N, C-alpha and C positions, 0 to 999 in steps of 0.2 A: 706616575702612570698606573692605571688599573692593572692588578695582577691577573694574568690570563692562565687559567687552569686547563688541563687537557680534558676535552669533553668526551662524553660517552654517546656515540652515534646510535640512532634508533635502528632496529633490526630491518625495517622495510628499506631504509636507505642503504644499508650494507648489501642487501640482496640486489638492489637495483645496480649498484656499482659492479657487483660480480658478473652480472649478465650484460654488461655494456659491450657494444660492438667495437671493433678496431677500425671502423670506417672514420673518415673525416667528418666533422660537424661542429655544432655549437652545444654547449651545456649551460644550463641555467640553475644556479643554486637558489633554493628558497628557504625562508624561515618558517617557524611554526604557524605564522599567520598567512601562509601561502603567498608571501610577497617575494618577488625576485630581487635578490640582494647582490648577485654577481653573475655576469655573463662572460663566458670565455669561448675560445675556439681551439681546435686541435686537429692535427693530422691523424692521430689515433686517439679516439675518445677514451677508450678504456685505460690506456697508459696515463694520460694526462689527469683524468678525474681521480684515479687512485692516489695520486700524489697529494690530493687535498685531504686525505684521511690519514696521512702519516702522523705518527705520534711525535709530539713536541717539535714542530718545525721551527727552524731558525727565523724564518720570515715572520716579522711581527704582524703584518697585515693578514697573513694566512691564519695566524693564531687567533686573531679577533674574529675572522670569518668562521673558523671552526666552531666557535662558541654559539653561532646563530644558525648554521646550516641544519635543516631538518628534512628537506626533501630535494629531489633532483629531477630535472626535465632535460631532454636533449632532442636535437633535431639533426638528422643525418644529411650530409651533402655529398655531392659527387667528388668534389675536389676541395683542397684546403683554401683555394682562392674564393670559391663559392662561400666557404665558411667565413672568410674574411669579410665579405660583403654582408652576409647575414648577421654577423656579430655587430657591425656598426648599426644595422637597422634595429636589432634587439635592444642595444644600449639606448638608442634614441627613444624606443617605445616604452621601455620599463624604467629608465632612469635609476638603475641599481646603485645602492649606496656605496658599495665597495669598488665600483669602477670609476676610473678617472673619466669625466664626461663633461661636455659643454653644458654650462648653466643656461637655462632659458633657451635651449637649442631650437625650439620651434619659432622663435622670434627673429632669426637672422634673415634679412631680406636679400633678394637677388634682383638683378636687372635682366628682364626678359626681352629678347628681340624676336618678334613673331615672323621668323623666316619661312613659315609655312603659308604665308600670304604673298601675293604678287608684289605688294607694296608694304613691306613690314613697318611696324611701329615699335616704340620703346616704352616700357612701363615697369613699375615695381611689382615683384611677385614673391610670395613665399612658397609657392608650389613649383617644384622643378621636375615633376613627373612626366610632363608632355615632351617626349623625345623629338617631336617635330619642330620644337622651338629651340632657341639658343639662349643659354643662361650665363650670366657673369656674376661672380661672387664666390662665397657669401660675403656680404658687407656686415659691419657691426653696429650700424646706427641708421635708423630709418630716416631721420631728418637729413643726415649728410648724404644718404643715397638719393633722396628726392632732390637735394640740391645739385647732385651730380647729373641727374636726369635733366634738370632745368638748364644746366650749363651745356649739356650736349645739344639740347633743342636750340640754344642760342647760337651754337657753332655750326651745327649740321642742319641742312634744310630738309628735315624729314617730317612727315605728317604727325599731328598730335590728336586729330579727331578720330574717334572710333567710328568706322563705317566699312562696309564690305565693298572693296574695290576689285576690279574697275566697275564704275557705275554704268548702268544701262544708258543713262542720259547724263553726259558730262554737265557739270554745273559751274557757276561762277565761284572762283576761289575766295577764301576768307582773307582777313587782313594779313595773316602770316606770309602769304605769297607776295604781297606788295611791299613788305618790309624785308623781303629776302630771307625769311625764316622757314620757308617750305617751297618745294618744287611743284606743289599743287598737282598731285596725281589725280585728284578728283576732277581736274579740268581735262584729263586725258591727253596732255601734251608732253608728257615725259615718258620716254621708253622704260620698260621694266629693267632693261640691262643697265641703263644709266643710274636709275634709282638703286639698283643692287650694288653698284660700285660705291655709292654713298654709305649704304649699310655696312659694306665691307670696311670702309674707312672708320665708321663708328666702332666696329669690332677692334680695329687696330688701336684706336684711342683708348678703349676700355682695357685692352691688354697691355697698354703702356708703350706700344710700338710707335712712338711719335716721330722718330727719325724716318722710319719707313713711310709713315703716313704723310709727312711733309713732302717727301720726294714724290709720292704719287700725286699729291695735290698740285705741286708745281708743274708736273708733266701734264695734268689735266687742264690746268689753267692755260698753259702755253698752246695746247692743241685747240682749245676754244678760241683763243686770241687769234691764232692763224686762220681759223674759219670765220673770223670777225663776228663771233657770237659773244659780244662784249658783256651783255647782261649776265650771262651764265658765268663768264670768266671772272666777273666781279665777285660773284658768290664764292668762288674758290679762293680768290685773293683774300676776302674777309676771313675765310676759314683758316688760311695760312697765318694771317696776322694774329688771330685769337689763340691758336695753338702755340705759336712762337712766344707770345706773352706768358702763357702758362709755363712753358719750358724754362724761361728766364727766371721764374720764381722758384724752380726746383733745384735742390742741391745736387751737385755732381759728386758722387761718392766713388765712382769707378771710371776714370778717364778712358779706359779701354772699352767701355760699353758693357753690354751683357745684361741678362736678366737674373736676378737673385732674390731669394727670400731669406731674410735674417730673422731667426726665431729665438726668443728668450722668454723666460717665465719667472714669476715670483710666487711664493706660497706662504701661507700662514694657517697652521692647523689644517682644517678641511677645505679651505678656500684657496684658489689660485687664479693667476692672471697670465695669459700668454699674449705677447706682442709680436706681430709680424711687421717688419720694415720691408716694404716691397720696393725693390730697385729694378727699374725697367730702362733698358738701354743706357745703363750707367747712372741714371738719375733716381734719387729717392722720391718715389711717386706718392706713397701714402703709408700711413701707419694704421694697422688693424689691431684691435684688442679684443680678446675673448675671455670670458669668465669661465672658470673650471670649478668643478666639485669633485669630491672623492680623493683629496690629496693626502689624507691621513695615512701615515706609514707607507706611502708610495715613494719608490725610488725616483731619482731624477730621470733615469733611463725609461722607466715605465711611464712617467708623465709625458715625456717627449714622444715616445712611441705611440701612446694612446692618442695624443693630439694629432700626430701625422696621419693616423688612420682616420680619425673623425673629420679632419679638415680636407685632406687632399683627395680622399675618395669622392668628394662632392665638389671640389674646386673646379671652376671652369677653365682656369689657366694654371699651368704648372711651369715654373721657371727652369732654366737649364741647371741652376745651382741652388742648393738649399744649405744654408749655413746654420749649424746647430751648436748649442752650448755644451753638449755632452756626447760622447761616443755611443752609438746605438748599434745593435746587431739583432740577430734572430728575427722576431716578428716584423720589425721595421723593414728589414730587407725584403721580406715577403710582400709588404705593401709597395715598396719601390719596384719590385719585379712586376707586380700587377699593373702599376702605373705605366711602366715601360712598354708593356704589351698593349695597353689600351690607348696610350697616347702616341706610340710609335718612336719613343726615345727614352733613354734612361737618365733621369736627373742625377747630378753628382751631389753627394753628401760630403760636406766639409766641416771639420771640427778644429778651427784655428786656435793655436796656442799663443799667438802674438801677431803683431802687425796691424794693418788697417782693418782687416776683417774682425780681429779681436776687439778693436776699438768700437766697431759698429755693434758687436754683440753686447758690449758693456753699455752702449747707448740704449739698446733695446731692453736690457735688464733694468736700467734706471727707469725707463718708461713703464715697464711692467710693475715695478715697485710702486711708482707714483699712482698708476691706475688702480692697483689693488688697494692702496691706502685710501684713495678717494671713494672707491666702491664700498669698502667695509665701513668707512665712516658714514657715508650716505645711508647705508642699510641700517646702521644702528640708530641713526638720528632721524630716519625717515618717519618712523611712527612715534611722533611726539606724545601721543596719548599714553604710550607705555611708560615713557619717562615721567610724565605727570602722575600717573597711577603709582609708580614706584616712590615718588616723592611723598605722596599722601600716606603711604604705608610707613616709610622710614621716619617721617617727621611726626607721625601720629596725628595727622590733620583730620578734621571732620569732613572736609570736602576736597575734591581734586582742585589743586591750585591753578585754575585757568588764568588768573591774572596775578602776575608776580612782579613786584617792584624791587629794585636794588639801588642802594645809595652808597656813594663813595666821596671822600674828601681829597682835594688836590691842592697842594701849595709847594713852594720852594723855600725851605727854611722859614716857614711861617709867612712868607711874602705872597700877597695877592691870593688869599685862600678862597676857594670856591667849592661848591658841592654839585654833584651830578646825580640825577635820578633817571633810571631807564625802566621801561615797562615792557614785559613780555606777555603776550596774549596767546593762549593755547600753545605755549612753548616756542613762539616766534617773536622776534623784535617788533614792537608796535611804536613806530617813530613819533606819531602824534602825542604819545604819552611821555616822551622824553622831556626832562626839565633841567635847566641850569639854575644855580642859586649863588648869589653874592652874599657873603657872610655879613651880617649886621651887628651881631653882639659879641664877636670874638675877633681878636687879632693875635698874631703869633702862632705858636704851635699848641693847639688844643683840639685835637681830632674828636675826642669824646664830646666836648662841649659843642662843637660844630655839628656833630651828628644829632645831638639833642635839639639844636635849633632847627635844622632842616626837617627833621621828622615832625616836630611840633608844627612848623609852618605848613607842611604838606597835608597832614591829617586835619588840621583846623580848616584849611581851605576846602578840603573834600566835604567836611561837615557843613560848612557855611553855604556851599553851592549844592548841597544835597546830592553829591556824586557817590557812586559806588566805591566802597573800600576795596583794596586789593585782598586777594585770598592769602597772600604770603608776602612779607617784607624781608629782604635779605640785606644785612648790613655787612659791608666789606670791613671786617675787623674781628676782634676777639671779644672776650668777656666784658671788658670795660666799655667798649663802644656799644655793644648790644645792650648793656645795662642802662646806659644813658638814653638810648632809643626807646627802651621799654618805659622809662620814667616819663618821657614825653607823651607816650600813648596813654599811660595810666592817668596822667594829669587832666586829660580831656575825656576820660571815661571809656577809653578803648583798650582796657586791660586784657580783653580776650582776643585781640588782633594777633594772629600768628606771626612771630618774628624769629629769625635765626641769625647768627653771625657766622661768616665764612672766613676763617683765617687763611692768609696766603701761604705761610711758611710750610705747613704740613697738610693743607687742604682739609682742616678739621672743622667740624660743625659744633657751634655753641648753642645751647638752648637757654632760654631765660631762667635766671635763678640757679643755674648749675655751673660750677667752676670747672668741672672736668669735661673736656670736649669729646665728641664721638668721631670715630673714623669709619668711613664706609669705603667700599670698593671704588677706587679712583676711576676705574674704567667703566663703571656702571652707567646706564643711561641717565639716571637721576643726577649723579655727580658731574657728568659731562655737561648737562644742561645748566646746573648751578654755576659751574666754572665759566661757561659761555656768558651767562647773565652778568656775573661779577666782572669778567674781563671787558664786557661791553660798557659797563658803568665806568670802569677805570679809563677806557679809551675816550669815552665821551667827556669825562671830567678833565683829563689831561689836555685835550684839544682846546677846551674852553679856557683853562688856566693859562696855557701857552699864549693864546691870543691876548688875554688881559695883561699878562706879564710883559709881553712884547710892546703893547701899547704904552705901558708905564715907562718901560725902558726907552722907547722912542722919544718920549717927552724930555727925558734927561739928555739923551744923546744928540737930538736934533736941535736943542736950544742953542742959539748963537750962530746958526748957519742960515743966513737970510735967503740963500738961493733955494731953500727947500720950502715950497709952499704946500697948500692943502693937497693938490693933486699928486705931487711927488710923495708926500707922506702916505697917501693911500696906496700908491704903487709899492712903496717899500714895505708897508704893513702887509699887503696882500702877498708879497713875495716870500716874506719870512714867517708869516703867521703859522703855517703848517709844516715848514721845512726844518727850521732850527732856531736857536736863540740869536737875536740880532747882535748881542754882545760877543758872540763867537764867530761872527761873519769875517771872512777873509776879504782882502782887497779885490781879488778876482771875482768873488761872489757878488760883491757890491756893484762891480762894473756890469754884471749880467742883468741887474734890475733895469727894466724898461725906463728910459728917460733919464738915467743916471750915467753921465760920462765919467772918464777917468779922473778929471780934476775934482769933480764933486765927490766921487767915490773916495778919493784920497783924503779930502776934508773930513768926511764921515768916519773913515777909518782912524784918522788921527784923534778925533773926538772919542771914539770907542776906547782907544788905548789910554787916553787921559783919564777917563772914568774908571777903567780897570785899575 
């Protein structure tokens, strides 16, 4: 870790701190480039800010912050709760590097219900500033949010067309009315009060109150049936059936019911991932995942406290219980106190040490770890151009290797040897360029000779057909295999064609004519790409080799069993080609093959045992 020395603060900063007020407010630390690098809040600004200038603080995050702070700005508020709201706004605005903060915060969508209209409608929105409307969220994925809106439109008969209602002249409704997907307020035949009840039911659905919702729908359906309004009663019946099917697919995690949020996180260096498992009326409704930044040197308590502030101050629904992985106090309690006064109740914070709740926390933590791994990997591999540029520099190539081919040999103790070649274009697999090769000139175990044959065949064909040569050829192997591949290229006048060998054991790179391999950072983009290409060639070759080996094994095993004709042979081959070796098949597995009964399976099994 970098050694942090005690900084000397500029005089203008010292004077600002001396003249600070004891009022509540927010403070903004800035660096020499006038960039906001940290935002905080305080009940007494002067006391809190002076702590940041203390010599040799124990907190490592503060020590790094001290190295950069150059200037200070502050905003006074009337109360600490006002400072709390302002702090969240400032963090979102400035995205300061030393704050734990939501990554890509502007992108999280909400579902908006336009309750400021006589006949509200539902749509996706990222703007939650209109207090006359009702918002649900935030959600973490735009596609899944759109899918949820589509589902709601299928279940609840609310309008989808943007128009100002009620219309001065009622008009003929669209198709949605006739397929019972809309009550058709444009036709002016549905009271505002009845439509409002449906919107209330939508709200219950989005809040996860499905038990309450089903009870209301049953009551409404019965009332309409008694009035003999069967057409409308059928609409409510269909809603009940749809919601019941959704409930059946949801896992019950709390038989006693209740609304809970289970929160866990994972972190690596500056990146983090928070997962919320939303339990509504005892059922696991949905998993939400949020990317975080600013995790370096942040304590677990600080991470959870910051997330609670960033998320729940804007959340549309807050459950009765919030289950957390670490005990929190101080500022987090201020947030809960603010929530209790704005929402009319105080959510309970629980920190389970064991039992079912601890198991749910572990499940959330596992999800957070997996989501973080996927996000970091995607981020590193997303820009394939960077990986290719890195390859050009590390391999000292003339051009960026936009077309890369990789070759591997597959056999079992020299039996049924085959070669595979895969092609990557712009860092991505190009399946039309994949090739399989049956060995012609070699039997037994001779990988270098087989590599010589396949490279010679491949390059000669490219020349004969006047096709473009690859920018780089990767050989799965070390010095010997690479040497024979280069011999094949030189023999047909392609001695300048770039080639390398990638050894499996230590992930080392061999260059033509050099006995000593080179080692590069295994986690770099270029090495990740090379491993991906090599592993794909290996997978492609193994699959082809297994199919050929199984075919040959079939010929031996199935000889002398007259009940097995062409069609049954095809079914057996199809069943075992990608699963396992036919010679390792158990009796139970043979019985599972379509068209093979127990008696025939026993004959095949006996034949396998005889050959073994």
